[in-house]
BAPA-563793 format. One record per residue (C-alpha): z, y, x. Coordinates in Angstrom, 1 decimal, m for minus. Layout:
BEGIN
{{Z Y X}},
...
//
This chain:
BEGIN
{{28.3 36.8 m55.3}},
{{29.1 39.4 m58.2}},
{{27.2 43.0 m57.0}},
{{30.0 44.8 m58.1}},
{{32.5 43.1 m55.5}},
{{32.6 44.9 m51.9}},
{{31.4 42.3 m49.3}},
{{34.1 42.0 m46.5}},
{{33.3 40.6 m42.8}},
{{35.3 37.6 m43.5}},
{{32.9 36.9 m46.9}},
{{29.9 37.5 m44.9}},
{{30.3 35.1 m42.1}},
{{31.4 32.5 m44.4}},
{{28.0 33.3 m46.4}},
{{25.9 33.2 m43.1}},
{{27.3 30.2 m41.7}},
{{26.4 28.4 m45.1}},
{{23.0 29.6 m45.1}},
{{22.3 28.3 m41.7}},
{{23.9 24.8 m42.3}},
{{21.8 24.4 m45.2}},
{{18.7 25.8 m43.2}},
{{19.7 23.1 m40.4}},
{{19.7 20.7 m43.1}},
{{16.6 21.2 m44.4}},
{{14.7 21.3 m40.8}},
{{13.3 17.9 m40.4}},
{{14.4 15.3 m37.7}},
{{12.5 15.3 m34.4}},
{{12.4 12.9 m31.8}},
{{13.4 13.8 m28.2}},
{{11.8 12.2 m25.1}},
{{15.0 10.2 m24.4}},
{{15.8 9.5 m27.7}},
{{12.3 7.6 m28.0}},
{{13.0 6.0 m24.2}},
{{16.3 4.9 m25.3}},
{{15.1 3.6 m28.7}},
{{12.0 1.8 m27.1}},
{{14.3 0.3 m24.5}},
{{17.0 m0.6 m26.3}},
{{15.3 m2.0 m29.7}},
{{17.1 0.1 m32.1}},
{{18.0 3.5 m32.8}},
{{20.7 4.9 m30.0}},
{{22.6 7.3 m32.4}},
{{25.2 5.2 m33.4}},
{{25.5 2.9 m30.2}},
{{28.7 2.5 m28.0}},
{{29.0 4.6 m25.1}},
{{31.8 3.1 m22.1}},
{{32.0 5.8 m19.6}},
{{34.2 6.1 m16.3}},
{{34.9 8.7 m13.5}},
{{35.3 8.2 m10.0}},
{{36.3 10.7 m7.2}},
{{33.8 12.1 m5.2}},
{{34.5 10.5 m2.2}},
{{33.8 7.2 m3.9}},
{{30.0 8.5 m4.6}},
{{28.3 6.1 m1.7}},
{{30.5 3.2 m3.1}},
{{29.4 4.0 m6.7}},
{{25.9 3.7 m5.3}},
{{25.7 0.7 m3.4}},
{{27.5 m1.2 m6.2}},
{{24.6 0.1 m8.7}},
{{21.7 m1.0 m5.7}},
{{23.3 m4.4 m5.7}},
{{23.7 m4.9 m9.2}},
{{20.5 m4.0 m9.8}},
{{19.1 m6.2 m7.0}},
{{20.1 m9.5 m8.4}},
{{17.2 m12.0 m9.5}},
{{15.9 m11.7 m12.9}},
{{17.1 m7.9 m13.0}},
{{14.5 m5.0 m13.7}},
{{14.9 m1.1 m14.5}},
{{13.8 2.2 m14.4}},
{{15.3 5.4 m13.1}},
{{14.5 8.7 m14.9}},
{{15.1 12.2 m14.0}},
{{16.6 14.6 m16.5}},
{{15.7 18.2 m16.6}},
{{17.6 21.1 m18.8}},
{{18.5 24.4 m17.8}},
{{22.2 23.7 m18.6}},
{{22.8 20.5 m17.6}},
{{24.7 21.6 m14.3}},
{{26.7 24.2 m15.9}},
{{27.5 22.2 m19.7}},
{{26.6 18.8 m18.4}},
{{24.6 16.5 m20.3}},
{{25.8 12.7 m21.0}},
{{24.0 9.7 m22.4}},
{{25.4 11.0 m26.0}},
{{22.9 14.4 m25.8}},
{{20.2 12.4 m24.4}},
{{20.6 10.1 m27.7}},
{{20.7 12.6 m30.1}},
{{18.3 13.9 m32.5}},
{{18.4 18.1 m32.7}},
{{16.7 19.8 m35.5}},
{{13.8 21.8 m35.0}},
{{14.1 25.5 m34.1}},
{{17.6 25.4 m32.4}},
{{18.2 27.6 m29.5}},
{{17.9 25.8 m26.3}},
{{15.1 23.1 m26.1}},
{{16.2 19.2 m25.8}},
{{16.9 17.8 m22.1}},
{{13.1 16.3 m20.9}},
{{12.1 14.3 m18.0}},
{{12.2 15.7 m14.8}},
{{12.8 14.5 m11.1}},
{{15.7 12.3 m10.1}},
{{18.4 14.5 m8.2}},
{{19.8 12.8 m5.1}},
{{21.9 13.8 m2.3}},
{{22.3 12.2 1.1}},
{{26.0 11.6 1.6}},
{{27.9 10.0 5.0}},
{{28.3 6.1 5.4}},
{{29.1 6.2 8.9}},
{{29.5 8.9 11.8}},
{{25.9 9.0 11.8}},
{{24.6 7.2 8.8}},
{{23.7 8.7 5.7}},
{{23.0 7.3 2.2}},
{{20.5 8.6 m0.7}},
{{23.0 8.8 m3.4}},
{{21.6 9.3 m7.5}},
{{23.3 12.6 m8.5}},
{{21.6 12.6 m11.9}},
{{19.4 9.9 m13.5}},
{{18.8 7.6 m16.1}},
{{18.6 4.0 m15.2}},
{{17.1 1.8 m18.3}},
{{18.1 m1.7 m17.0}},
{{16.6 m5.1 m18.3}},
{{18.6 m8.5 m17.5}},
{{17.3 m11.2 m19.5}},
{{17.4 m10.5 m23.2}},
{{20.0 m7.9 m22.4}},
{{19.9 m4.1 m22.3}},
{{21.4 m1.3 m20.9}},
{{21.2 2.3 m20.3}},
{{23.0 3.9 m17.2}},
{{23.5 7.4 m16.9}},
{{24.7 8.3 m13.1}},
{{25.7 11.9 m13.2}},
{{28.1 14.6 m11.2}},
{{30.5 16.5 m13.3}},
{{31.8 19.5 m12.2}},
{{34.1 20.8 m15.4}},
{{35.5 24.0 m14.2}},
{{32.1 24.7 m12.2}},
{{34.4 25.2 m8.7}},
{{32.9 22.5 m6.8}},
{{35.4 20.0 m7.5}},
{{33.4 17.5 m8.2}},
{{33.8 13.9 m9.8}},
{{31.2 10.6 m10.5}},
{{30.4 9.6 m13.9}},
{{28.9 6.6 m15.1}},
{{28.2 5.9 m18.8}},
{{26.8 2.8 m20.0}},
{{25.1 2.2 m23.8}},
{{24.3 m1.2 m24.8}},
{{24.0 m2.8 m28.1}},
{{27.6 m3.9 m27.6}},
{{30.8 m2.4 m26.3}},
{{31.5 m5.8 m24.1}},
{{28.0 m5.8 m22.1}},
{{28.9 m1.9 m21.1}},
{{32.5 m3.0 m20.1}},
{{31.2 m6.0 m18.4}},
{{28.6 m3.8 m16.2}},
{{31.5 m1.5 m15.3}},
{{33.5 m4.5 m13.9}},
{{30.9 m5.4 m11.8}},
{{30.4 m1.8 m10.3}},
{{34.2 m2.0 m9.5}},
{{33.7 m5.8 m7.8}},
{{30.9 m4.0 m6.0}},
{{32.4 m1.0 m5.0}},
{{35.2 m3.2 m3.6}},
{{32.9 m5.7 m1.8}},
{{30.3 m3.1 0.1}},
{{32.9 m0.2 0.5}},
{{31.5 2.1 3.2}},
{{35.1 2.9 4.6}},
{{35.8 m0.9 5.4}},
{{36.4 m1.4 8.9}},
{{35.6 2.5 10.2}},
{{38.2 5.0 11.6}},
{{38.3 7.7 9.3}},
{{40.0 10.8 8.3}},
{{41.1 12.2 5.0}},
{{40.8 16.3 4.5}},
{{41.2 18.7 1.4}},
{{37.7 20.4 1.4}},
{{38.2 23.9 0.0}},
{{38.2 26.1 m2.4}},
{{39.5 23.3 m4.5}},
{{40.9 20.8 m2.3}},
{{38.4 18.4 m3.1}},
{{38.9 15.1 m1.0}},
{{36.2 14.7 2.0}},
{{36.5 11.7 4.0}},
{{35.0 11.7 7.5}},
{{33.9 9.0 10.1}},
{{35.1 9.0 13.6}},
{{34.6 7.3 16.7}},
{{37.2 6.9 19.3}},
{{36.6 6.7 23.4}},
{{36.9 3.7 25.0}},
{{40.3 3.1 26.3}},
{{41.2 m0.1 28.2}},
{{44.5 m1.1 29.2}},
{{44.4 0.0 32.5}},
{{44.1 3.5 30.8}},
{{47.6 2.9 29.4}},
{{50.4 3.7 31.8}},
{{53.6 2.9 30.6}},
{{57.0 1.6 31.8}},
{{56.8 m1.9 32.6}},
{{57.6 m4.1 29.3}},
{{56.6 m1.4 27.0}},
{{53.1 m1.7 26.3}},
{{53.7 m5.5 25.6}},
{{56.4 m4.6 23.1}},
{{54.0 m2.3 21.2}},
{{51.2 m4.9 21.6}},
{{53.6 m7.7 20.0}},
{{54.3 m5.3 16.9}},
{{50.8 m4.5 16.3}},
{{47.9 m6.5 17.8}},
{{49.7 m9.9 18.2}},
{{51.0 m9.8 14.8}},
{{47.7 m9.0 13.1}},
{{46.5 m12.1 15.2}},
{{48.9 m14.3 13.8}},
{{49.1 m12.8 10.5}},
{{47.8 m16.0 8.5}},
{{50.7 m18.1 10.1}},
{{53.4 m15.5 9.3}},
{{52.4 m15.0 5.8}},
{{52.1 m18.7 5.4}},
{{56.1 m18.5 6.7}},
{{57.3 m16.2 4.4}},
{{56.9 m13.1 6.7}},
{{56.0 m9.7 5.3}},
{{53.0 m8.2 6.7}},
{{53.6 m4.5 5.8}},
{{55.2 m2.9 8.8}},
{{56.0 0.1 10.6}},
{{55.9 1.4 14.0}},
{{57.5 4.9 15.4}},
{{56.4 6.1 18.8}},
{{58.7 9.2 20.0}},
{{58.5 11.1 22.9}},
{{58.1 13.9 24.6}},
{{54.8 15.8 24.1}},
{{52.0 14.4 27.0}},
{{53.3 10.9 27.2}},
{{50.6 8.7 25.7}},
{{51.7 8.3 22.1}},
{{48.6 9.1 20.4}},
{{46.5 7.6 23.2}},
{{48.6 4.5 22.8}},
{{47.8 4.7 18.9}},
{{44.0 4.9 19.4}},
{{44.0 2.0 22.1}},
{{46.0 m0.4 19.3}},
{{43.0 1.0 17.2}},
{{39.8 m0.3 19.1}},
{{41.7 m3.5 20.0}},
{{41.9 m4.4 16.4}},
{{38.5 m3.4 14.9}},
{{38.8 m5.8 12.1}},
{{40.9 m3.4 10.5}},
{{40.2 0.0 8.7}},
{{42.4 2.9 10.2}},
{{43.3 6.1 8.3}},
{{44.1 8.8 10.4}},
{{46.5 11.7 9.5}},
{{47.5 14.7 11.4}},
{{48.8 18.5 10.4}},
{{48.1 19.7 7.0}},
{{46.3 16.2 6.0}},
{{50.0 14.3 5.8}},
{{50.1 16.1 2.2}},
{{47.1 13.7 1.4}},
{{49.4 10.4 2.0}},
{{49.1 9.2 m1.5}},
{{45.5 8.5 m1.4}},
{{45.4 7.8 1.8}},
{{47.8 4.6 1.1}},
{{45.7 3.7 m1.9}},
{{42.7 3.3 0.1}},
{{44.8 1.5 2.9}},
{{46.0 m0.9 0.2}},
{{42.6 m1.3 m1.4}},
{{40.7 m1.9 2.1}},
{{43.7 m4.1 3.7}},
{{44.0 m5.2 6.7}},
{{44.3 m1.7 7.6}},
{{46.4 1.1 9.5}},
{{47.7 4.1 8.5}},
{{48.4 6.4 11.8}},
{{50.4 9.6 11.2}},
{{50.6 11.9 13.8}},
{{53.5 14.2 14.1}},
{{55.1 12.8 11.1}},
{{58.4 15.4 12.0}},
{{55.9 18.0 10.4}},
{{56.8 16.4 6.9}},
{{59.4 13.8 7.7}},
{{62.3 16.2 8.7}},
{{65.7 16.1 7.2}},
{{65.8 17.3 3.6}},
{{68.3 20.0 4.8}},
{{65.8 21.5 6.9}},
{{63.0 21.8 4.5}},
{{61.6 23.5 1.8}},
{{60.7 22.1 m1.8}},
{{57.2 22.0 m0.9}},
{{57.6 19.6 2.1}},
{{60.1 17.6 0.8}},
{{57.9 16.5 m2.4}},
{{55.3 15.2 1.2}},
{{58.2 13.1 2.6}},
{{59.2 11.1 m1.1}},
{{55.7 10.9 m1.7}},
{{55.4 9.2 2.0}},
{{58.7 7.0 1.3}},
{{57.6 6.0 m2.0}},
{{54.1 5.1 m0.6}},
{{55.7 3.0 2.2}},
{{58.3 1.5 m0.2}},
{{55.4 1.0 m3.1}},
{{53.5 m1.5 m1.1}},
{{54.2 m5.1 m1.8}},
{{55.5 m6.9 1.4}},
{{52.0 m8.9 1.6}},
{{50.0 m6.2 1.8}},
{{48.4 m6.4 5.7}},
{{49.3 m2.7 6.2}},
{{50.2 m1.3 9.3}},
{{51.9 2.0 9.5}},
{{52.0 3.9 13.1}},
{{53.9 7.1 13.3}},
{{54.2 9.6 16.3}},
{{56.8 12.2 16.8}},
{{58.0 14.4 19.3}},
{{61.0 15.1 17.8}},
{{62.8 12.5 16.7}},
{{66.2 14.1 15.9}},
{{64.7 15.6 13.0}},
{{63.4 12.7 10.9}},
{{64.7 11.7 7.8}},
{{67.3 8.8 8.3}},
{{65.9 6.6 5.6}},
{{62.8 6.9 7.3}},
{{63.6 6.0 10.8}},
{{66.2 3.4 10.1}},
{{65.7 1.7 6.9}},
{{63.7 m1.9 7.7}},
{{60.4 m2.0 5.8}},
{{59.7 1.5 6.4}},
{{60.1 1.7 10.1}},
{{60.4 m1.8 11.5}},
{{61.1 m0.6 15.4}},
{{61.0 2.7 17.0}},
{{59.9 2.8 20.5}},
{{60.9 5.3 23.0}},
{{57.6 6.5 25.2}},
{{59.5 8.5 28.0}},
{{57.9 10.9 30.6}},
{{57.0 8.7 33.4}},
{{59.1 7.4 36.2}},
{{57.9 7.7 39.9}},
{{55.9 4.6 40.3}},
{{54.1 5.5 36.5}},
{{53.4 8.6 38.1}},
{{51.7 7.3 41.0}},
{{49.7 4.9 38.5}},
{{48.6 8.3 36.8}},
{{47.4 9.7 40.2}},
{{45.1 6.7 40.6}},
{{44.2 6.9 36.9}},
{{43.0 10.4 36.4}},
{{41.7 10.4 40.1}},
{{39.1 8.0 39.1}},
{{35.8 9.4 40.3}},
{{37.6 11.5 43.4}},
{{38.7 10.6 46.8}},
{{42.1 11.2 47.2}},
{{42.8 11.8 50.7}},
{{46.8 12.6 50.7}},
{{48.9 12.6 54.0}},
{{52.2 12.6 51.9}},
{{51.5 11.0 48.6}},
{{55.3 10.4 48.3}},
{{55.8 14.1 48.2}},
{{53.2 15.0 45.6}},
{{54.9 12.0 43.4}},
{{58.1 13.4 44.0}},
{{56.9 17.2 43.1}},
{{55.8 16.1 39.6}},
{{58.9 14.4 38.4}},
{{59.5 15.7 34.8}},
{{55.9 16.0 34.4}},
{{54.0 14.0 31.9}},
{{50.6 12.0 31.9}},
{{49.0 15.3 30.5}},
{{50.9 17.6 33.2}},
{{49.4 15.2 35.7}},
{{46.0 14.7 33.9}},
{{45.8 18.5 33.9}},
{{46.8 19.0 37.8}},
{{44.1 16.6 38.8}},
{{41.3 18.4 36.8}},
{{42.2 21.6 38.8}},
{{42.4 20.0 42.2}},
{{39.1 18.7 41.6}},
{{37.6 22.1 40.7}},
{{39.0 23.3 43.9}},
{{37.6 20.5 46.0}},
{{34.4 21.0 44.3}},
{{34.8 25.2 45.3}},
{{35.6 23.9 48.9}},
{{32.5 22.0 49.5}},
{{28.7 22.4 48.9}},
{{27.5 18.9 48.3}},
{{28.8 15.2 48.4}},
{{31.6 13.2 46.5}},
{{34.7 15.4 45.7}},
{{37.4 14.8 48.3}},
{{41.1 16.1 47.0}},
{{43.6 16.6 49.6}},
{{47.2 17.6 49.6}},
{{46.5 21.0 49.9}},
{{44.5 20.8 46.7}},
{{47.1 19.3 44.7}},
{{50.0 21.6 45.7}},
{{47.7 24.3 44.7}},
{{46.9 22.8 41.4}},
{{50.6 22.0 41.1}},
{{51.6 25.5 41.9}},
{{49.0 26.7 39.3}},
{{50.2 24.7 36.7}},
{{53.8 24.8 37.1}},
{{55.3 27.9 38.6}},
{{52.2 30.4 37.5}},
{{51.2 28.6 34.4}},
{{54.6 29.7 32.9}},
{{57.1 27.9 30.4}},
{{54.4 27.8 27.6}},
{{51.7 26.2 29.7}},
{{54.6 23.5 30.8}},
{{55.7 23.3 27.7}},
{{52.7 22.4 26.2}},
{{51.7 19.9 28.9}},
{{55.1 18.1 28.6}},
{{57.1 19.5 31.6}},
{{60.6 18.6 30.9}},
{{62.7 21.5 32.1}},
{{64.1 21.7 35.4}},
{{68.1 20.6 35.6}},
{{70.7 23.4 35.4}},
{{72.3 23.6 38.8}},
{{75.4 25.1 38.7}},
{{77.6 26.5 41.7}},
{{79.9 24.8 43.4}},
{{83.5 25.9 43.8}},
{{83.7 25.8 47.4}},
//
């Protein structure tokens, strides 16, 4: 550069960049630990070998691990698992390309080197956990075939919204693609959610999907008190349909079906749905309530993948109100629900069980159109006969000593099963206070006081929460 010219900032930047490039080019190449391991394992320089990568949602991590473990367990396959240590592997991310690179000596930030394999324990059942590789490099031998597989968590924004990346390096791209195909097949075959009862939620702060396992309190058939013939109708549409699904499919009948249980609060809709789930243990059950109804797309995708399956949507009126009553955000969830139900093929063995306390608010297209809801069944407030049965059901473990049972049954008119259960709970407490030991004996007086506490002193809010119908309006006579 001529000495009489003024050096601008731009000129200096270009000159300095050229100087660094020449210095780096003059620096001899060096082999890193991982580059050496990859070259020795693959039998050639890894610099230009193809890498095929795929990312999986975080909730699929246990399935990825089981699929990889299953692949490695096949006869004739051997592997070595290496850990990776680097200060920046979490914040910047290190892939197979970086491990295979040959950095120039003297650059800032040393290359990654061997370290401990990172594991994380993840649930695969209500109490069981599986140790899953969070960051590790597999060097796999399959006869004459050699593969390098890097399993790592990916958090591109650093906000905890992770996914699982699987990167495969091999001499030929087809070898890497076949490995990933086997992983997919293993994930479907070994899926940890199959046959379980699970719920989905969006984990804060970024809404990462979280899957939780559940067990249900045993509910036998005697624990469901409904009007005569009603439970049989529900069972025919669900349990019997599942038992006969092969014959029905062979006869050209579609397996996808929807059942809507509607009625006042506390009448047993949710209990009935849980009873159905336990009666069909071979089915995967996905439960959605409240805000988790926004996860309908991923829930239906899982239901389709894990069929035969059942999707239970409680209080569906929260998202399926008539469009004129909704905000834009709620409409989007409703549309997604309708699209997902319509999008399933007729041969998809997916059962939708929906519950609602407010059928009058349901979107007509959801409630009436065949293929979305095949049958809507009212679960009404219990009549006198049912209320008498409920007294016996919820008095299990107590001794009922009633002089006027009919009067107690009459006084609970308009009450739900939930109300009668609460009345028996309060009556049992009163009986316990009245005696020091021995079995709890519940009398008319205990039930009378419990009813008074719930129905009269409890106020309108308590009555509403327990499904107590408002008393009929008495109009004055004209006489």
